[in-house]
N, C-alpha and C positions, 0 to 999 in steps of 0.2 A: 218404474221409469220405462222398462222395457215394454211391459203391457200397454202403456200409454202411446208408445211409438208404434206398436203393431196396431193398436186400435185406430190411430191416425192413418197409418198406412192402409187399412183395410177400408176406412170411411173414404179416403183419397180415391182409392181404386174403384169403390162404388160411385163415387161422385163423377169421375172421370170416365166410366166405363159406357155410361149413357151418351156423352159427347164424344166427337172424333178429336182425337188428340191432335189432329192436322189443324183445327180450328185455334188451338192454343198456339200463340207465339213463343217462341223459345225465351225471349226477354221476359214476358209476363210469367212464364212458368218459374224461371230463376228467381224472379223477384219474389213469388208466393213461398218457393222453397226457403229463401233466405229470411223471409218474415216468420216462418214457422220455426226456423232454428233459433232465430234472436228471441223469440217469445218462450221457446223452451229453456233457452240458456237464463234467461231473466226470472222465470218461474222458478227453475232450479235454485238459482242464487238467492231468491226471496225465501225459498222454503229452507235453504241451508242456513240463512240469518235468522229465520223463525225458530229453528232448531236450536241454534246457539243461545238465543235469547231465552228459550223454555229452559234448556239444561242450565244456563247460569242462574235463572230465577230459582229453580229447583235446587240448585247447589246452596243459593244463599238460604233458602227456607231450611235445608237439611242442617247446614250450619248454625243457623239461630238455634234451631230446635235442640241440637247436641250441646250447644254451649250453656242452654238453659238448665 
């Protein structure tokens, strides 16, 4: 997760290095920042639910194999 954040930060600094930051209105910058945060939260939530689902599935598999 931290690697992804640092990658995003590096990419963002590279993308904004070419353009002047004055051209960016603060409202638009805030909107982009909020969008990135929301996407990260949603993706982490999806990842967590996927992890729970997979662990639940493997738990059922191990339980059925041990009961046989």
